[in-house]
N, C-alpha and C positions, 0 to 999 in steps of 0.2 A: 400548459402555457407557463413559461417561466416568469416568476414574479420580478426578477431582476431586470431581465432585458426585454421580456414580451415575446420571446420567440415561443411559437406553437409547434407541438409535436403531435403525431398521429397515434403514437402508443406511448403509454406511461413509462416504458423502459427508456425511450429517448430522452425524456426529461431527467430521469436519474443519471442517465450517462452525462448529460450536459451539465447538470448541477448535483453532484453527489451529496448525500446528507451527512455521511462521515466517511471520508476517504481512510483507507487502511494505510497505516504508517509503519514503516520499518523501524524497530527500536534501535538498530545499530547506526543507521545513517541519516534517518529521516525522510527517505523518499516515500512519495505517496502513490497509492494504487487504487483503482476503482473496484478490482475484482480479487477475491482472495487467492485465485490461482495464480495470478500475476505476483502477488505479494510472496507466495510460496515459492515460485521459481526465482525470485529475486533474493529470498533469504537463504537459499541453497548456495548462492554465490557470494553473499554478503556477511555471512555469519563469521564472526571472530573465530581465529583457530583455537582448537581444543588441545590443551596441554595436560595429559593425564598424569604426567609425573612432575614433581617439584624438585628443583635443585636442592641438595642437602645442604648448601652453603648458604642459601639465601634465606 
């Protein structure tokens, strides 16, 4: 049972989905996800571009 709203769930997983203890956050844009697989998929699209070479003039 959710302590905030009183909604009851048959399985503990339902409550975890309803009220996650620690949502997983993207370090680049702040988007939050309940599952690490969804965060990983998001990170593949959201990561900043990698620039292996530096400009010699900058």
